[in-house]
Structure formats: C-alpha cells, structure tokens
ROMI-38617 format. One record per residue (C-alpha): residue number from 1; residue in one letter; chain; x, y, z. Coordinates in steps of 0.1 Angstrom, whole numbers, plus 5000, padded with zeros to 4 digits. Each point is the difference from the previous one (the first is absolute). Layout:
N
[r NUM, a, A, [X, Y, Z]]
...
//
This chain:
371
[r 1, m, A, [3637, 6175, 6616]]
[r 2, r, A, [4970, 5007, 5026]]
[r 3, p, A, [4997, 4989, 5031]]
[r 4, a, A, [4979, 4973, 5011]]
[r 5, r, A, [4967, 5014, 5009]]
[r 6, p, A, [4981, 4994, 5032]]
[r 7, v, A, [4965, 4996, 4986]]
[r 8, r, A, [5010, 4969, 4984]]
[r 9, f, A, [5009, 4987, 5031]]
[r 10, i, A, [4970, 5010, 5021]]
[r 11, p, A, [4978, 4965, 4996]]
[r 12, l, A, [5037, 4982, 5015]]
[r 13, f, A, [4995, 5030, 5024]]
[r 14, f, A, [4969, 4994, 5012]]
[r 15, c, A, [5004, 4966, 5006]]
[r 16, c, A, [5035, 5002, 5019]]
[r 17, f, A, [4990, 5030, 5022]]
[r 18, l, A, [4972, 4980, 5012]]
[r 19, l, A, [5026, 4977, 5018]]
[r 20, a, A, [5025, 5028, 5011]]
[r 21, a, A, [4977, 5031, 5008]]
[r 22, c, A, [4983, 5009, 5030]]
[r 23, l, A, [4975, 5023, 5009]]
[r 24, e, A, [5013, 5030, 5025]]
[r 25, s, A, [4974, 5023, 5014]]
[r 26, r, A, [5025, 5016, 5019]]
[r 27, l, A, [5022, 5016, 4972]]
[r 28, p, A, [5014, 5039, 5006]]
[r 29, e, A, [4975, 5026, 4981]]
[r 30, g, A, [5003, 5003, 4968]]
[r 31, v, A, [5018, 4966, 4992]]
[r 32, v, A, [4981, 4973, 4986]]
[r 33, a, A, [5026, 4972, 4997]]
[r 34, t, A, [5033, 4988, 5013]]
[r 35, v, A, [5023, 4979, 4979]]
[r 36, n, A, [5029, 4982, 5023]]
[r 37, g, A, [4992, 5032, 5023]]
[r 38, e, A, [5008, 5025, 4971]]
[r 39, p, A, [4964, 5019, 5004]]
[r 40, v, A, [4977, 5007, 4962]]
[r 41, h, A, [4984, 5034, 5007]]
[r 42, l, A, [4967, 5010, 4989]]
[r 43, r, A, [5014, 5032, 4980]]
[r 44, s, A, [5024, 4972, 4981]]
[r 45, v, A, [4970, 4982, 4988]]
[r 46, q, A, [4980, 5033, 4988]]
[r 47, s, A, [5030, 5014, 4985]]
[r 48, l, A, [5006, 4968, 4977]]
[r 49, l, A, [4965, 5001, 4991]]
[r 50, d, A, [5005, 5036, 4990]]
[r 51, s, A, [5031, 4991, 4980]]
[r 52, r, A, [4980, 4975, 4982]]
[r 53, s, A, [4974, 5027, 4994]]
[r 54, a, A, [5029, 5024, 4984]]
[r 55, a, A, [5008, 4972, 4979]]
[r 56, l, A, [4969, 4992, 4985]]
[r 57, g, A, [4992, 5037, 4994]]
[r 58, t, A, [4963, 4992, 5014]]
[r 59, l, A, [4982, 5013, 5028]]
[r 60, q, A, [4986, 4969, 5014]]
[r 61, s, A, [4965, 4998, 5011]]
[r 62, s, A, [5000, 4968, 5021]]
[r 63, s, A, [4969, 4984, 5017]]
[r 64, l, A, [5006, 4994, 5038]]
[r 65, e, A, [5007, 4962, 4993]]
[r 66, n, A, [5025, 5005, 4973]]
[r 67, m, A, [5016, 5029, 5021]]
[r 68, k, A, [5003, 4976, 5026]]
[r 69, r, A, [5015, 4970, 4978]]
[r 70, r, A, [5025, 5027, 4987]]
[r 71, y, A, [5011, 5008, 5034]]
[r 72, g, A, [5005, 4962, 5008]]
[r 73, e, A, [5017, 4998, 4967]]
[r 74, a, A, [5023, 5030, 5009]]
[r 75, l, A, [5011, 4989, 5033]]
[r 76, g, A, [5008, 4961, 4987]]
[r 77, t, A, [5023, 5017, 4978]]
[r 78, l, A, [5017, 5021, 5024]]
[r 79, i, A, [5005, 4969, 5023]]
[r 80, i, A, [5014, 4983, 4972]]
[r 81, h, A, [5023, 5035, 4993]]
[r 82, a, A, [5010, 5000, 5039]]
[r 83, l, A, [5006, 4961, 4997]]
[r 84, v, A, [5027, 5008, 4968]]
[r 85, r, A, [5018, 5029, 5019]]
[r 86, q, A, [5005, 4976, 5030]]
[r 87, e, A, [5016, 4976, 4978]]
[r 88, l, A, [5020, 5024, 4983]]
[r 89, e, A, [5012, 5016, 5034]]
[r 90, h, A, [5006, 4961, 5011]]
[r 91, r, A, [5028, 4995, 4968]]
[r 92, q, A, [5014, 5037, 5008]]
[r 93, i, A, [4989, 5014, 4969]]
[r 94, p, A, [4974, 5022, 5008]]
[r 95, v, A, [4989, 5031, 4976]]
[r 96, g, A, [5023, 5029, 5012]]
[r 97, d, A, [4992, 5039, 5001]]
[r 98, a, A, [5024, 5005, 4975]]
[r 99, a, A, [4979, 4978, 4976]]
[r 100, l, A, [4967, 5013, 5010]]
[r 101, e, A, [5012, 5033, 4997]]
[r 102, l, A, [5015, 4996, 4964]]
[r 103, a, A, [4966, 4984, 4988]]
[r 104, v, A, [4982, 5026, 5015]]
[r 105, a, A, [5021, 5025, 4983]]
[r 106, q, A, [4998, 4985, 4963]]
[r 107, v, A, [4961, 5002, 5007]]
[r 108, r, A, [5003, 5035, 5011]]
[r 109, g, A, [5018, 5007, 4966]]
[r 110, d, A, [4974, 4995, 4982]]
[r 111, y, A, [4979, 5025, 5013]]
[r 112, e, A, [4998, 5040, 4998]]
[r 113, p, A, [5022, 5010, 5037]]
[r 114, g, A, [4970, 4998, 5026]]
[r 115, g, A, [4980, 4979, 4976]]
[r 116, l, A, [5006, 4968, 5017]]
[r 117, s, A, [4988, 5013, 5032]]
[r 118, k, A, [4969, 5016, 4986]]
[r 119, f, A, [4989, 4970, 4981]]
[r 120, l, A, [5009, 4979, 5033]]
[r 121, a, A, [4976, 5027, 5017]]
[r 122, d, A, [4971, 4996, 4972]]
[r 123, e, A, [4999, 4966, 5006]]
[r 124, s, A, [4999, 5000, 5036]]
[r 125, l, A, [5033, 4984, 5007]]
[r 126, d, A, [5025, 5008, 5025]]
[r 127, e, A, [5030, 5004, 4987]]
[r 128, a, A, [5018, 4977, 5028]]
[r 129, d, A, [4975, 4974, 4995]]
[r 130, w, A, [5004, 5003, 4963]]
[r 131, q, A, [5035, 4994, 5008]]
[r 132, a, A, [4994, 4969, 5027]]
[r 133, l, A, [4984, 4988, 4967]]
[r 134, m, A, [5025, 5005, 4977]]
[r 135, r, A, [5025, 4982, 5025]]
[r 136, d, A, [4979, 4970, 5000]]
[r 137, h, A, [5001, 5002, 4963]]
[r 138, l, A, [5036, 4999, 5000]]
[r 139, a, A, [5001, 4972, 5023]]
[r 140, m, A, [4979, 4977, 4979]]
[r 141, l, A, [5022, 5007, 4972]]
[r 142, t, A, [5033, 4995, 5021]]
[r 143, f, A, [4982, 4968, 5014]]
[r 144, e, A, [4993, 4989, 4966]]
[r 145, k, A, [5038, 5003, 4987]]
[r 146, r, A, [5016, 4992, 5031]]
[r 147, v, A, [4984, 4971, 5016]]
[r 148, l, A, [4975, 4985, 4972]]
[r 149, l, A, [5016, 5001, 4964]]
[r 150, p, A, [5035, 4988, 5014]]
[r 151, g, A, [4983, 4966, 5002]]
[r 152, i, A, [4977, 4997, 4970]]
[r 153, r, A, [5016, 4987, 4966]]
[r 154, v, A, [4981, 4993, 4966]]
[r 155, s, A, [5020, 4978, 4980]]
[r 156, l, A, [5000, 4990, 4963]]
[r 157, d, A, [4983, 4969, 5002]]
[r 158, e, A, [4972, 5017, 5020]]
[r 159, v, A, [4998, 5029, 4972]]
[r 160, r, A, [4999, 4970, 4975]]
[r 161, a, A, [4973, 4985, 5016]]
[r 162, y, A, [4982, 5030, 5004]]
[r 163, y, A, [5003, 5010, 4964]]
[r 164, r, A, [4991, 4963, 4987]]
[r 165, e, A, [4965, 4999, 5024]]
[r 166, h, A, [4989, 5038, 4987]]
[r 167, q, A, [5011, 4999, 4965]]
[r 168, a, A, [4963, 5014, 4988]]
[r 169, d, A, [5009, 5035, 5021]]
[r 170, f, A, [5032, 5003, 4979]]
[r 171, q, A, [4978, 5002, 4968]]
[r 172, l, A, [5006, 5034, 4990]]
[r 173, p, A, [4969, 5013, 4976]]
[r 174, e, A, [5011, 5025, 4970]]
[r 175, t, A, [5006, 5035, 5011]]
[r 176, l, A, [4997, 5032, 4981]]
[r 177, d, A, [5015, 5034, 5005]]
[r 178, l, A, [4972, 5026, 4984]]
[r 179, c, A, [4996, 5037, 4995]]
[r 180, l, A, [4971, 5012, 4998]]
[r 181, i, A, [5000, 5037, 4984]]
[r 182, s, A, [4973, 5022, 4993]]
[r 183, g, A, [5000, 5037, 4989]]
[r 184, e, A, [4977, 5026, 4982]]
[r 185, e, A, [5020, 5001, 4971]]
[r 186, r, A, [5006, 4969, 4977]]
[r 187, s, A, [5032, 5016, 4988]]
[r 188, a, A, [5013, 4999, 5036]]
[r 189, l, A, [4996, 4964, 5005]]
[r 190, d, A, [5020, 4995, 4967]]
[r 191, v, A, [5029, 5020, 5009]]
[r 192, f, A, [5000, 4981, 5034]]
[r 193, c, A, [4999, 4966, 4981]]
[r 194, a, A, [5025, 5010, 4978]]
[r 195, a, A, [5026, 5000, 5026]]
[r 196, f, A, [4986, 4972, 5022]]
[r 197, p, A, [5013, 4981, 5020]]
[r 198, a, A, [5026, 5028, 5006]]
[r 199, g, A, [4979, 5027, 5008]]
[r 200, r, A, [4976, 4988, 5024]]
[r 201, k, A, [5010, 5009, 5034]]
[r 202, t, A, [5000, 5035, 4988]]
[r 203, p, A, [4967, 5005, 4978]]
[r 204, r, A, [4991, 5037, 4989]]
[r 205, s, A, [4976, 5016, 5025]]
[r 206, d, A, [4974, 4995, 4974]]
[r 207, l, A, [4995, 4966, 5006]]
[r 208, l, A, [4991, 4975, 5026]]
[r 209, v, A, [5022, 4968, 5002]]
[r 210, q, A, [4996, 4976, 5022]]
[r 211, c, A, [5024, 4970, 5000]]
[r 212, l, A, [4992, 4967, 5019]]
[r 213, e, A, [5007, 4964, 5002]]
[r 214, v, A, [4974, 4973, 4995]]
[r 215, r, A, [4993, 4967, 4993]]
[r 216, g, A, [4991, 4987, 4966]]
[r 217, d, A, [4964, 4997, 5009]]
[r 218, e, A, [5000, 5032, 5018]]
[r 219, v, A, [5003, 5024, 4973]]
[r 220, p, A, [4971, 5024, 4998]]
[r 221, p, A, [4969, 4986, 4977]]
[r 222, p, A, [5005, 5027, 4974]]
[r 223, w, A, [5036, 4993, 4994]]
[r 224, n, A, [5000, 4962, 4997]]
[r 225, k, A, [5001, 4994, 4962]]
[r 226, d, A, [5024, 5026, 4995]]
[r 227, t, A, [5027, 4993, 5028]]
[r 228, s, A, [4998, 4961, 4991]]
[r 229, a, A, [5016, 5015, 4965]]
[r 230, l, A, [5020, 5022, 5013]]
[r 231, k, A, [5039, 5000, 4997]]
[r 232, p, A, [5020, 5019, 5031]]
[r 233, g, A, [5008, 5033, 4990]]
[r 234, a, A, [4968, 5003, 4978]]
[r 235, c, A, [4969, 5020, 5006]]
[r 236, a, A, [4963, 4986, 4990]]
[r 237, p, A, [4984, 5025, 4982]]
[r 238, a, A, [4984, 5029, 5015]]
[r 239, r, A, [4963, 5001, 5001]]
[r 240, p, A, [4973, 5026, 5011]]
[r 241, q, A, [4985, 4993, 5037]]
[r 242, n, A, [4980, 5023, 5024]]
[r 243, g, A, [5013, 5035, 4979]]
[r 244, s, A, [5038, 4989, 5001]]
[r 245, w, A, [5021, 4980, 4979]]
[r 246, q, A, [5014, 4970, 5016]]
[r 247, t, A, [5024, 4971, 4993]]
[r 248, v, A, [5021, 4972, 5019]]
[r 249, a, A, [5037, 4991, 4998]]
[r 250, l, A, [5017, 4969, 5006]]
[r 251, v, A, [5037, 5005, 5020]]
[r 252, e, A, [5006, 4963, 5004]]
[r 253, r, A, [4982, 4967, 4996]]
[r 254, q, A, [5008, 4973, 5026]]
[r 255, k, A, [4987, 4963, 4992]]
[r 256, a, A, [4985, 4979, 5020]]
[r 257, h, A, [5031, 4974, 5016]]
[r 258, s, A, [5009, 4982, 5025]]
[r 259, l, A, [5024, 5018, 5031]]
[r 260, d, A, [5031, 4977, 5002]]
[r 261, m, A, [5009, 4988, 5033]]
[r 262, a, A, [5031, 5023, 5001]]
[r 263, d, A, [4977, 5028, 4995]]
[r 264, a, A, [4974, 4983, 5023]]
[r 265, y, A, [5030, 4998, 5027]]
[r 266, p, A, [4995, 5034, 5019]]
[r 267, l, A, [4963, 4999, 5001]]
[r 268, i, A, [4999, 4960, 5013]]
[r 269, e, A, [5030, 5010, 5025]]
[r 270, h, A, [4980, 5029, 5014]]
[r 271, i, A, [4968, 4980, 5009]]
[r 272, l, A, [5017, 4972, 5012]]
[r 273, l, A, [5020, 5023, 5025]]
[r 274, e, A, [4968, 5021, 5011]]
[r 275, r, A, [4982, 4962, 5008]]
[r 276, k, A, [5028, 4987, 5014]]
[r 277, k, A, [5008, 5035, 5024]]
[r 278, n, A, [4964, 5001, 5007]]
[r 279, a, A, [5002, 4966, 5013]]
[r 280, a, A, [5031, 5008, 5020]]
[r 281, f, A, [4982, 5028, 5016]]
[r 282, e, A, [4971, 4980, 5010]]
[r 283, q, A, [5021, 4974, 5015]]
[r 284, w, A, [5018, 5028, 5022]]
[r 285, l, A, [4970, 5017, 5009]]
[r 286, e, A, [4981, 4969, 5011]]
[r 287, g, A, [5032, 4989, 5021]]
[r 288, s, A, [5003, 5038, 5018]]
[r 289, l, A, [4962, 5002, 5006]]
[r 290, s, A, [5001, 4965, 5019]]
[r 291, r, A, [5033, 5016, 5017]]
[r 292, a, A, [4985, 5031, 5010]]
[r 293, v, A, [4980, 5016, 5026]]
[r 294, i, A, [4975, 5025, 4987]]
[r 295, k, A, [4973, 5017, 5019]]
[r 296, v, A, [4971, 5016, 4988]]
[r 297, s, A, [4977, 5024, 5008]]
[r 298, p, A, [4963, 4987, 5001]]
[r 299, l, A, [4986, 5032, 4978]]
[r 300, l, A, [5015, 4980, 4972]]
[r 301, k, A, [4995, 4962, 5011]]
[r 302, e, A, [4979, 4989, 4975]]
[r 303, e, A, [5012, 5018, 4970]]
[r 304, l, A, [5035, 4986, 5006]]
[r 305, l, A, [4988, 4968, 5010]]
[r 306, t, A, [4976, 4993, 4976]]
[r 307, p, A, [5015, 4986, 4962]]
[r 308, a, A, [4988, 5022, 4972]]
[r 309, s, A, [4986, 4972, 4987]]
[r 310, g, A, [4974, 4999, 5031]]
[r 311, r, A, [4986, 5033, 4995]]
[r 312, q, A, [4970, 5015, 4992]]
[r 313, a, A, [5012, 5030, 4988]]
[r 314, q, A, [4976, 5021, 4979]]
[r 315, p, A, [5007, 5012, 4966]]
[r 316, d, A, [5025, 5032, 4999]]
[r 317, e, A, [5007, 5018, 4966]]
[r 318, n, A, [5033, 5006, 5012]]
[r 319, d, A, [5007, 4963, 5007]]
[r 320, d, A, [5009, 4991, 4963]]
[r 321, e, A, [5021, 5028, 4993]]
[r 322, e, A, [5023, 4994, 5032]]
[r 323, a, A, [5004, 4964, 4990]]
[r 324, r, A, [5012, 5012, 4968]]
[r 325, t, A, [5025, 5022, 5011]]
[r 326, d, A, [5011, 4975, 5028]]
[r 327, a, A, [4992, 5027, 5024]]
[r 328, v, A, [5004, 4979, 5033]]
[r 329, d, A, [5038, 5003, 4991]]
[r 330, a, A, [5035, 4993, 5016]]
[r 331, s, A, [5014, 5031, 4983]]
[r 332, p, A, [4977, 5029, 5014]]
[r 333, g, A, [5031, 5022, 4998]]
[r 334, p, A, [5007, 5023, 4965]]
[r 335, d, A, [4968, 4983, 4987]]
[r 336, a, A, [4979, 5021, 5026]]
[r 337, v, A, [5014, 5032, 4989]]
[r 338, s, A, [4997, 4993, 4961]]
[r 339, g, A, [4970, 5012, 4996]]
[r 340, g, A, [4983, 4973, 4988]]
[r 341, q, A, [5031, 4994, 4977]]
[r 342, a, A, [5000, 4967, 5018]]
[r 343, g, A, [4970, 4989, 4994]]
[r 344, r, A, [4995, 5007, 4963]]
[r 345, e, A, [5039, 4983, 4998]]
[r 346, e, A, [4992, 4967, 5020]]
[r 347, k, A, [4963, 4995, 4980]]
[r 348, s, A, [5025, 5006, 4967]]
[r 349, g, A, [5025, 4977, 5012]]
[r 350, r, A, [4981, 4970, 5012]]
[r 351, k, A, [4999, 4972, 4979]]
[r 352, s, A, [4990, 4965, 4999]]
[r 353, e, A, [5026, 4973, 4991]]
[r 354, r, A, [4986, 4998, 4964]]
[r 355, d, A, [5000, 5040, 4993]]
[r 356, m, A, [5035, 5003, 5012]]
[r 357, a, A, [5008, 4972, 4974]]
[r 358, r, A, [4980, 5017, 4975]]
[r 359, n, A, [5016, 5033, 5011]]
[r 360, p, A, [5037, 4995, 4997]]
[r 361, r, A, [5006, 5038, 4993]]
[r 362, q, A, [4986, 5005, 5033]]
[r 363, d, A, [5022, 4997, 5030]]
[r 364, d, A, [4979, 4995, 5029]]
[r 365, a, A, [5031, 4984, 5019]]
[r 366, a, A, [5014, 5032, 5016]]
[r 367, g, A, [4982, 5017, 5024]]
[r 368, t, A, [5021, 5022, 5025]]
[r 369, g, A, [4985, 5019, 5033]]
[r 370, r, A, [5003, 5034, 4982]]
[r 371, r, A, [4981, 4994, 4967]]
//
C-alpha cells in the first residue's frame, strides 16, 4: 500500500500553518525552516525537487513564479516529513539505520556496480541527501503501518453499502482477447491459425502478432464484423491490406456482466481504506501542526503561506505531467532512482474508483516503497 502523500494535504497544511508558524529572519545560513527546533536545509529542498525531476524523467523549464511555487510546496512536504519523523521518535519506532541500509541495498541491486552512484550524479543528487529522502519515505511507510492503519477498519456493512450505492460502476462491458496477425505470405497466416491459440506466444519470425484485450466496442473498425461472429480459437478470413496479409483471431470472449460483491469486495475495501487512511492522516496532521513550533525564512514566506487556490501561477508545460505522476510525493526514495519508472508506473496505476471497478484484473492496491 502506498504511503499517504503530503501533496493531498497541502491545502490543509497551508490553513493550519498560518496558525502554527512564525517568520524568522535569524535562521542559520542555509536553513529555510525549523520544525520544533529541527532544521530544514535549503539543499534538502533542492534535493527533493531534483528527485522529482528524476522521477518525471524530464528537465523542467519553469517560470520564476512556478519555480518559487515548487520550492514552497517542497518545503511544505519536508515540514510534514519532519513532523512524521518526530512522531515516530516520540513513539519509539523510528526508522533505524539497518532498515535504511537494507532499502538502499535493494535499490542499489537494481543497477550495475557503481550504477546507482552514476545515476544520482547525473541527476545532481548527492547520495547522502538521497538517503535522507529514502529515510523520509520509509518513515511515511512506517507511520502508515504502525500509526494509521491499526486504528482503521472497514466493515462488511460499509462494503455492502458502497456496493449498493455504486452498482453502475461494477457493470463490466463485453471484452475480447484478440490477436492481430500480419505477414507477407498468406500461407504463413494459415499455418498460424491452424495451431491457434496454442502457438500465439511463439509465432514464426515472418509474422507480426499483436495480442491484446479490448472492449467489444473498441475493436479496430476493419474487424468489427468479423470478430462479432468469431468463436474462441478461430481466425477470421485473411485479407490483403497495404502489401501484406492480415487477419484477426479470437482467444476468448467475456460477455458483459455485473461484478458481484464477492469479486468487488477487495476493490471496495481498498477504496474505503484509502479514504479512511487519508482522513486519519489529515486529522493527525491538523493536530500536529496546531502543536508545532515552526519557523520559516522570509525568503519562502509567500510561497508557503499562500494556499495553492490563491496563487496566480503562470501556466507551466510541466504542471500537467507533474500532477499525473504525483511528483509532490511522500515517497521520493526508490522512485527517485528508478530512471523515470516511478512516473510511468504511477500514471498507469492511478485510477478513478470507477476505473478500478471496470478493470478488476489490475491490482492497484499493492504498492511498496520499492517498485
């Protein structure tokens, strides 16, 4: 399960921070804030921004206003991280050095010898700073597992109520498992179809085979009529097109049906658990900020104290991509060194509640620090 992401709580953070924070013009050099006396350094803010750029896999050419906004949001994230670390220390369950070393070793194992250090250098990330972000990531996971989740329960009655209220979301359309086949010789297609579906995973080198699962109304137009009459394991008659022979074969047809509650249960449980987890984190954050003593450098006062809804930021070509990949994240650790993999996986993994119901084969509930 993914840790709670501070970006989702930034509006609440701004409101509570107005009550908890004071501006401090005499902070030590290089320190942009203190959280109950713990310093937050400017280089930590920059490292978090660099790690997000690495996860996006893009260079960000922002306007000055948007860059200032990103610095303010990054500082807000680091303040939340500091509060979480302090809470774990108070409960005597901090992230230890052994846990950090294990997580770093797991990430390092995904690279050639020296590859991780080279990647971090290429992304302008100091390894010590990156490990500090990794520790924050592990702290968020620990906080969720040891503090938030033990107090959260999803009852059967809640699942039933959600299922009744959202039955339309669990109406699944007809789906087809198809293979599109093309080749220069019709005889090669005939041989393939004679063995279909057994040989679809190891086609001949002179054939191009693409197998995919599509909704019934998403079948490529040239094959709509053919697929409607096909039986599983059969090929449509081959036809010449663009200098080659092409056909379509049906592996399996899933009729439109309603997902019953037993099958929908894990999806609904995940949705409700995420809602309760976010509400619990929001409640904890509000209380923690009300008790905290936070001092902030005037250099970032406007960006940190102005809610996102009140800013007149200029359009930025990277904003949409950053939002889609959830770059303002509580988990900058392994994601920051995945060479953009995290951004891609987050995009493919993020679904609306309806999408989750309509795609029961995809598991969006699993997520760990190391992806």
